[in-house]
N, C-alpha and C positions, 0 to 999 in steps of 0.2 A: 504494500500500500504506500509506504513512505517513498519507495523507489519510483513508483508511477507518478506521484505528486511532483517529485523533483524533476522527472523527465518532462512532465507537462509544463512546469515553470521554465525550464530551459528552452523548450519549443516556443513558448510564448515570447520569451526574450529574443530569440532568434528571429521570429516573425516580425516583432516590433522593429528590429533593426532593418529588415528588408523593406518595411513600409515607409521608411523615411523619405520625404520629398527632397529631391535634388534642387539646388538653387544656383543662381548666378547673382553676382554683386556688381553694382554700378556705383562708382564714387566720382564726384565732380567738384569743380571749383571755377568760379568766375568772380572777379572783384566787382563787376558791374551789377551783380544780382543783389537786390536789397534784402535785408533781413525780413523774414515773414513771407517771402515769395513762395507760393505753393508749387510743389513738384508733383507732376502727374506722370505715371509710367504704368505700362501694362503690356501684355502679350496677346491681346485679343481685342474684341470690341469694347470691353470694359477697361477703362484707364483711370483707376482711382488715384487720389492723393496719396503719395507714398512717403513724403517728407516735407519739411519746411526749411527753407534756406536760412542758415545762421552763419554770419561772417563770410558770406560768399560760398559756403560749402554745403554739400548735400550728399546723401548716401542712401541706398536702398538695396534690398534683396528681393528677387522675384523667384517664385517656384518655376523651375524649368526642367522638364523631363528629357528633352531632346533639343536639337538645334531648332531655334525659333527666332522670329523677328519680333522686336519690341519697339515701342515708341516712348519718347521722352519729351515732355513739354512743360512749360511754366506759365503760371498766372500771377502777374505782378507788374509793377510799374516798369515800363520800357521793354516788356517782353512781347514779341510778336505772337500772333495766333498761328503758330506753326510748330511742327514737331521734328525731332531728330530720330532717324532710323538707327536702331542699335541691334545687331545680331548677337544672340546669346546661346550658350551651351552650358550644360551642368558644370559646376565647379570652376567657372571662369569669372575673373574679375576684370571689369572694363573701366578705364579711366577716361573721363570726359572733361575737357578744359577749354576755356575761352576767355577773351578779354573784354567782351561786350555781352549784350543780351541776345544776340542773333544766334541762338543755340543750334539751328540747323547747319551752321558753318563751323561749329566748334571742332576741335581735334578730338578724335575718338581713338584711343589706344587699346587695341585688342589683338589677341593671337588668332582670331577667327578669320580665315581667308576671305569670306564674303564681306566682312566688315572692311577689310583692307581694300576690296574692290569698291565698296560704297564710298570709302574715303577718297579714292581717286576720282570717282564720279563727282563728288562734292567739290573737290578742288578744280576739276575741269569746268564746272558751272558756277564757280565762286562769284565772278563779277555780276552776272545777270541775276543770280540768286540774292546777292546783297542788295541790288537795286530793287528787286521785288519785295524783299522784307522791309526795307526802308520806306517804300511806298505804302506798304500795309500799315506800318507804324504811324505814318503821316496822314493816314486816311485819304490818300490820293483818290481821284475819281476812278470809278470802276473801269472805264474804257482804257485809261493809262495802265492800270494794274494788269488788266487782261492782256494787253499787247506785250508787256514784259513777261508775264506768265507763259504766254504762247512761245516766246523765244526760249525760255527756260525749259519748257517741255520738249521742244525740238532738240535742245542741247543734251538731253538726257539719253541720247542714243549715240554716244561717241564710240570709237573703236575700243574694244576691251580685249584682254588677252584670252585666247582660247582656253588656256589652263584654268582661268577663273570661272569661265562658263561651265567647264566640265565639273569642277568641284561643286558649284552651286546646284547643278542638275543632279549630281550624285546624291546630294543631301535632300533636295526638294522632292524628287520622285517618290522615294520611300515614305516621306512624311505625307505627301499628297495621297498616296495609296492607303495609308493607315486611316487617314481622316475620311476618305470615301467609304472604306469598308465598315467604319463605325456608324455610318448613317443608316 
């Protein structure tokens, strides 16, 4: 009897260890962010408040079971209504830094190849994206913003390395198939 109770307790402890959720961590800093600015982040259609900026710093952890795309945005003085794409994997820490409030243009340091491709795309479109974000902050007329946004959208199709596409598709297809089979 005593032996079976100990065996059941060991099995319970082992199962609890397997059930732990894997996570990814994002840490960031920008001296331009005001204290109290809300940090929103998530990996799906729900993007809750995950932190509040203090002394320009923020940090959060998201549950991540596999390679996934997440978004980061801010709500506060001087912050555009726009988000940063951050790719995450379990047990990865990503560092995000900038000198202004234009977070979609910030530096994202990550070991994930897809993020490195996203960073090159961001750099390639930097000038027109900066103009679009500044127009948004200045509440420029919609016609002007739309013309700049159209240029930005066209620029998002630059030449990329075949190696980067192969890595992205190798991760995307299994993820897509799992999601389709769960429906």
